[in-house]
N, C-alpha and C positions, 0 to 999 in steps of 0.2 A: 503493499499500500501508500504508496507517493504521497508528500505531503507538498502541499505547496505552499513557495516562499512568495511573498511578495513586496517589493522591497520599500519599508517604511521614510526612507530617507537618503537623499542623493552621499549621503555624509559614510563614514567607517561601517560596517557588517557590524552589530553588536554582536557579542558574542555567542558564539550555538546557547546554552543555556536559562542566556534572556533571554533570544526572540524566542524559545522552546516552549517560553513559561509566558513569555507577550503571544503568543498565539495558541493554547489552550485557553488562557481567558478570554482571543477574541472569540474560540468559540464556544467558549458559555456565557458569551454578551450577547453571540446571533441567534441562540438556543432559550434568550428569554425575547429576542425580536421574532421569533417563529410562536413560542405563547401568544404574546400579543395580537401578529397576523391571525392566530386558530383562531381569537375570542376573536379579533372584524369577521372572521369569512361566517361564523358562526351564527354573532349574533342574531342575524335577521330571522333567524331558525328559532328563537328562544319565544317568538311572541305566538308560536305556533301552539293545537289545542291536545289537553288531552287525548291520546290514543285507547282505541280496543278493550285490551283488561287493564287499562292507567285507573280506573276512579274509580273501580271495586277494590282493585288491591291498595289503593293508597286510601280512599273514606274507612278502609277499615281497621288502620293504627294509626285515627283521629282520638284521643281522649281529652277530657273536656279541663282534668285536673293534672301537672306532673309531680306526680306521686311516685315511692319507689314500689307504693304496689300497683299499678300502672302502665308504673317504666317492666314492671318485670311480666308483667301479663302479656304485653305485647314479645317482651323478646323469649317468654315460653309460651309464642301461638305458634309454632306451625305442626310441620305433619311429620316428622323426618326428630331423633337425635331427643328420647321426650323429650319436642316442645321445641327443641334450639334450632333446629334448619331455619337460615334464613334470618336469626335473631335479631342479627347488626342489620339488616336492612333494616327489619320493616320499624329499627329503634333509633333510625335516621328521617325516614320519612316521620315519625312522631315528634322525631325535634325540630322536624324543619315546619310542618302544621301549627305546630303550637310558638314555635317565636314567628316566624316569617309567613306563614298564611294558607291557604291548600290552595293558590291559584296556580296551573302550568304554568307559570314564569316561571315559580320561585323556583318549582324543581327543574325546570331544565336549565337556567344556569349555574345553579349549583352543581346538577352533572360538568357540566361545562368547567365548572370550578375542580373536580375531578379528573377531567379527563386532560386538563392538562396539568395538576397533581404527577398523572401517569408520566406524562412525556418524559417530566425533572423525572422521574425516576427511573424509562425503557432508558433516557441518554446517560446515566448517573451507571446502568446496567449493563450498556454497549460499553461506553465506559472501560469501566473495570474490564470489563473480558477482551479490550484490542490491547489492551495493555501488558493482560495476561499474556494475550496472541503470540506480541510482540517480542517481547520479551524486551525489552531495548528500555534502559535510559529518557530516551524521547519520548512526552507526552504528547504534544501535537497533534500529530498522525491518530493515535485514537480516538478524540476529543474530533478531533472533523473527521473523522468516520460516525464515533454516534448522533454528531450533529446531523451529519447526512441523513443515518436512516430513523433519528428521533424526529425528522421535522418531517421523513417523507410518508412515516407513520399516524401522525399526532395530526396533517393534515389534511390524511387519506380519506375522499368522499363516505369508502366502505363505513366509516365512525357512525358517521349521523345515523345510521339507525340500529344504535345503542346512546348517544346522545344525546338524542332528540327526542327518544322513550320513557316519558319517565321511570318508569319500572325496574327499564332497565339497568336501573342504580347498583341490580342484584349483580351485573357483570364490571358494573367500573369500581366495583367494594371486593369483589372477590380479589380482581386485577389486583387493586391495589397493594394489597396486602401480599397477595401468590409473588408482585416483583421485589417488596421490600425484603422476604422473604428471598427472595434469591437475589438478592445485592447482600444479603446479614449470613447467607452462604459465602459469597466470594469474599469478602471484608476478614470473614471471618477465618477463611482459606491463606488468606495471605498471610490474617495475619499469624497462624500454627507456624506458618515457616520460621518465626523469632520468637515467638511462644504460642509452644503447643498448648496451652490449660489458659490462655485467656481465649485460643482463638476459638478453642472447641468449646466455653462456656458460651461465646457471642453466639453462632449456630446452634449451638442448643437450645438456650433460650430464647435469641431474636428469631428464630428458623418454624422451632416451634411456636412462640404466639401467637406471631403475621398467621400460620399454619392452621390456629386454630378460631382464628378474626375471618380467614380467608373461606374457611368451612361455613360460620356460623353467618358468613355474609350469600355467600352462594356454592352447591356443592363444585362447581363445579372446581375449585379449587383441592376435588380431591387429586388434579393430575401433579400436585405439588414437586411428590416424587420420582416419576415423572422425568421433570427438569429439571430438576437437579443434578439425576447421571446423566444429562445430557449435556449441561454445563461439567462437571465434573470429568466422562467423558473424554473431551473435547480439548479443553480449555488444560485441565490438570491434568489425568492422563493417572489419576490415580497412584499418581509418585508420594508418599514419604520421605521426614527426612529427618534425622535422629529417634532415638528410642520411643519418647514420650509421644511425636505425632505419630512413628509407628502404632502406636495403640489409643492414641484418641481417635484418628480417623479412621478407621477403621470400625470404631465401635458408634459412632456418628453416622455414619454408613445404615450402619445394622440395624440403630434407631429413626436412622429420619430416611433410607432410601428402601434398602433387602428389606425391611417389616411391614411397610406398609406398603410396599409393593407383594412381598407374602399374602398377607393378610385380604387384604384389593383380593387377586387370586381365591384365598380360601373363601371368601364373598361368594362369589362372581360362576366360582367353576359350576361351584353344584344349583346354579340356579341357570346356564347355560339352556339346559330344554326346556325351562319356559321361557325364555329371551330369543333361543331361537324359533321357537313357536309362533307362532298364530296372533297374534296381538288382537282379541275379537273386536274390543274402538276404537281399533284402528283402520282396519281393514284391511291389512297386510301379513307376512310375518317378519320374524326380525330377521332371515333366510332373505327374503325381500328388503328387506329396511338397508340389508347391508349389501345388498349388490347397487342400489338404490345410490346409496351413498358412497360409490365408487362415482357417478359420476357427477353429486352432491359438490363434494371433494372438487372438481372440474371445476364448473360454473364457481365457490367461493375464488379458484386459483386465477379465474377468466377478469372474476370484476375488480380485484385485487388492478392485477396486472393493463388490465382493459378499462377504468374504473367511469367507464362514458353511465350519469346518473338515469339516462333509462333505462338501464339495462337493471339496475338496483331500486329493490322496493322492500316495503316494510309487506309484500303480501306472495309469498313462492306457493302460496296452499296450492297451485296448480301442481308445479310439480313433476310429472309423470315418474309412475313407477315401474321400478323390472321386476317383471312377474317372474323372468327367468334369464337360464346366464345367454350370454348371444357375445358374437363376437367385437361388441366395445365395451361390454361392461370386465370380459373378460381382457382386451390387450391396457384397459387404463387399470386395473386390479394389476399386472402384471408392471408394464409404465410405475404403478408407484411403488413395488418386488423392490426393484430396478433402482430407483430415485434411493431405497432408506438404503440398501447395499454402498451402492457409492455414497451415500454421505460414509458409512460403515468404515467403506473403506479409505477414505479419503481426508478423515477427520486428521492426519497431521499434515501433509501437504494443503492441505484448503479448508481451516476448521471455519470460517463461516456459510464456507456453502454447505457444509457437515451442520455447521448451528443451521441453519436457517429451513434446512430439509426436516429435519430430526427436529424440532423447535414446535415447525406446523405445524406437523400427524402428533404428537406428544399431547399438544388444544386437542388435539380431535379427537382422543381415546375416551372421551364417556359421551360428548354428545352428541359425531358423526359415528356410530357402529351400532351395535345390535339395541340396548336402550329407545323402547318403545317411546319417544319421542314424537313431536313433529319433527315430519323429513328438513324444514331449512327450516337457516332464521338467520339473516345476518350479522348482528351482535356472537354471533358462536366462535366469531370470528376476528370480534377484537385481542384479544391475547395472543390469538395464533400471528396478528398477521408480521408482528414484531419481527417472526422470526421472517418473514416475505421479505419483511422492510430493509432489514441485514443481507440477507443473501441479495436484492436489486443493486444495490449497495457496492458491494461487494463484486458483483459479476461488472456494473459500468468499469468503477479504477480498474477491472483486471481487463477490460476488452483494449480499457485506450494504454495501459498501462503498457501492455504485446507492443502494440505498433509507436513503441516510442513518443507517444502526444499527451503524455500523464497528465500538463494540465490543461487537456480537454474537458477530464470530470468534474470538474465542479461547477463549469457555464452548465454541462447535460443535468446538473445534480441539482439545478442551480431552476434550472428551464423544469423541468421534473415535478419541480415540488411546487412552481408556482402553478401550471400546470393542474394540478389535481386539489389546488388551493382554489381556483377558479370553478371546475367539477365540483367542490365539499362548498360551495358560495351560491350553487347554479339549484344544491340539489338543497342545501338547508334552504332558501326565500320559498323554496317550495312545499316544501316541511311546515312551515312557515302557515300555506291557507291549504285547508285540508279539502276546499272542494277541489283545489289545483293538483292536490297529491293525490285525489281519487283520477282525475280526467288523464292527467300522465298515466298511471299504473294501466288505466281502461285499458288505453292506447297502446301498452306494449306489453297489456294480460288481460284479452278480453274473456280469456276462460278462464280468470281466478274466482270461484266461487263467493269468494271474501269481497269482493272487491264490488263485484255484481250487488250484496245484500249491501251492503253498504250505500255502496249509490241508488237502489230501490231506496234506502230508508230516508234519506237524503231528499231524494227528489219526490216520493207523495210528502212530506214531513212538508217541503216545498211549497205544495198543491201543485208539481207538478202531476200530478196523473196518470194522462197521456204517455209521459216517457218512465215513468215506475213499471206502470203494465208493458214496457217494448223490452223495456230490463229485467221483468219477471219473467218474458215469457221465455224467452233465451237462455235463464240462471236453471228454470224449471225445467225446460228442452236439453240437458246438461246431464240429465240420468244420475244424478247425485246421489251414493244412498244413504243417507243423512235426510231427513226430514224439513229442513231449513227451509230449501225454495220454497215448496208447497203448504207450509205453516203460513211463509209473508205472502205467497198467494192467494191465501183461505183468507190476510187480515184486508187486505187492498177490495177484497170481494165483501167485508163487513154491509158496505151503506146499500150492496142490489136488492132486489129484492128474491131470491134467490141463491144460496151457494148452489156451486157447479157439481154436480156427484160425481164425474171423475175425479174434480179434484179432491174433493174430500174423502173419496176412497187412497186417495193417492197419496198421500199424508198419515191417512191410517194402515196403511201397510207398511209406510217407512216407518210408523214407528213401534209396528206390531215385531215387524226386521230386519232392520236397518240398522244404521250406526245412530245411538243416540252419544255426538258431541259437546261440549259445552257449550257451541250456537245452538242445540236443538234444544235444546234444555232451557236458554236463554229464549229463543223466538215462542216458543210454545209457556214459558209464564207472561212473556208482554202477550200474545194471542188472550190468553186466559183472562186475565184481567180485564179487555177490554169484552169481552163475553160478559165476565163475572158486571161488569159497570152494565150492562144494561149498553151497552156500544155497536152491537154487532146484531142485529134483527135476525142475519140470513143465517143465521146459527144455531139448533135447538139446545137447550142443554143438557138433555141424551149424546148429545155428537160429540158434544165438546168433553163426556164425561168417558166415552167410548176412546175418548184421542187420551187422555192423562192417563187411563188404565192401560193401556198398549206402551206410552213409552216405561210408568211405573217398571210393568210386569218382561218389560224387553231385558233381555242376559245380555246383548253387547255392550250398554256401558262402560265408558273407559274405564272410569275407578269409582270408586265408591262418591265422589264428590255429587258424578251425578245423577247416583243413585238416589243418594240423601237429599239430594233440593227437585229431581224428580219429582220424587215422592213429596216436597213440601208442595207442588202445585196440584198432587193431589190431592194431597188433605185438605189443598183451601175447598180444591170441588165440588168433597162429599160437604164438608160442612157448607157451604154454603145451599146444599140440596137438601140437606139434616138429616143424612142417612149416618148416624151416629157409628151402630157395629162396625159400620165400615168402617168407617171412618178410624175409630180404636186401632186395626187390624190393624190396616195401612198407615196409620203411624208410628204403631209400634215396631213396625218394620224399619218404615222410613229412622225412625229414633236407630236403629240397629244397623241400619248403613250407616247414619251421618256418624257413628264411634270411629269407624276409618275414615272422614271426612278432614277436611282443615279445620281445626277448631271456628272459624272465623264465620265456617259455614253451618259445625253445629247450631252456634249463636245465633246467626239469619231463622235459618227457619224455628228455634223457639219466639224468634221476637215480633217476628213476620206474621208467625199465625198467632198471636198474641193481639197483634194487631187488625187481622181482619175479619177477627171473628168476635173485638169489635165495634167495628163496622157496620157487620151483621147481627148483633144482635146472639149472637151468641158468644159472649164472653166462658156464660157462666156451665154450660157440658162443654168447649175449652182445654179451663181449668181443671175439672173432672178429672179430664181423658186423661192430660200432662202429669195431674196430681197422679193418680191411679201407674203409670208408666215408666216413669220417673223413679219409685220407686225398687225396678230390680238393679241389685246392685250395678250389676256391666254398663246401664246406659245411667244411673246414678252416677258415676264415675268418673263416666265418658264426656259430663256437660258437669260436674267439676271444676274437667282438667279446662275446659274451653272458655269456664266461666272463670277462673282461678285470678283472675285482675280486682275480683268484687268478692273471691272468699269462698270460693265453689259460688253452684247452684240457684235459687234461692227465686222459687216461686213465685212470690208474692212480691219482690223489686222487681222481678222481669215483668209481669203483671202491671206495675206504676208507669215506668222504660212505659209501654208499651201507649198508653193511655195518656201520655203526653204528648 
């Protein structure tokens, strides 16, 4: 890697050490300028609205009074690890709302600050690694390399889907602590060369503390041992010096790298048959997901190296599923295997080539393999693209170095940075206006069910019924596996004299045998509210009864949360119809499903049923049902955990809250 030296004056050149120091400080100062440019580029997008699941997730973290009990309740409101999962992110949302309000701007602004902080950590980490790679007293070349890579990373338009999507503070915080842990590891590793015990303690407590905080932000921080293995294997090569380092470092590797990987394997291997099998709520198997991810990874790489705003989106739900092995999938799998093997072989002569590839793929081990998450989301590349940014800078500098034109590398990288900054600014402006965002997405993704669903809702709300019906016809004709399109269509026909029979039967069939997705449950709940409020004369109560019964009985609900929320809708309908015996039976099953659902969904079921019952004059019967059903120990324990911030479940307190 060559350093570009610019004469500072016509006087005699400064001594090498002084010049080196000045160039290093210059790189650090320019990094601050890059951060300022990033802020300006993102600033228009801060005016954008909440998106998708922003409001539901953020509203669930609101507290009236900031007390130790309310904070503890948010910290323990997760659905994994005894309620601790994502507790750090929930606490950050709670503090944001309490001190700064709940406007979208506040959350996006703070996300941007986290992004800038992460960029500083990326710069610091790459600088440390670059110095270790060169093993020379020169600090200027590593600083400029780190500046170039961190600058391309922080300015890249692919990061918009993380920074301006409020709920993805999950990713920002998990990445913050993962980068912090990596820096602690490198600093401790360097310190251990002269002070083995001090270096070991820095690694143990720094890495351990950051990793815990990262896991409490988002589970994706579990990739840290793999990232540490990449750093150690490429830049330190498991070398030790002296007796103390020879026993302290292997012990740390055992605790921080080997043991977590072994425990992860022990946890996952017995579950592989289920993970590779059919995922009823997704509509594909784990094997099919793994094959599809070969194409998803190719998309991610393309989006990084060809960052055209129109090709990027919040909505990738129409991504085609690979149902069986084909030539393209096999070739991609072979290509990735060859890349990985090359990275291992050339880790010594080309450490940045190896780092870029291995870091990128390590970051995708959890979210881009067989775990049944949604198929594509751009924010999964937030930390992974640190590797691609370093690889790009290495490729540019190596290319010009090979033709003895090293001075051309800097203007090429600056040009790339300005181009991607322009694209990011363009994308940020689009994200500031949800209508413009949907229009662009519809232009490039006309077959996305989510884009069509969002457009239909907005067009209908704005009174453009003809446009909404045309879009709805397109959505219904797509033959999706879930009932969302048919339910949206039923909603549009509410003001007609008669509900189309074929459309009703289609909705009923999809609710009976199709997928029960989060969108399906949300749409069914909205439609049920319209019918129960008397705003849908075209649909009879018996028809709504059949729809909600089919959804609740459908075995293809993705997770317990969908079953729990579908049960709440079903129970409300039975309360409205005064069918108390059936209501108690279905409510009992609903509470059993809710025991495995997120705590906030358990609270929602109780609070919403009580509010609904009060509106229908059925409070006494509903309270009696809940009093009887919550005597069962397992149900009571689940509700106690959900209402931990209030000291446990208290029916009388819930009734008082519902009456406000």
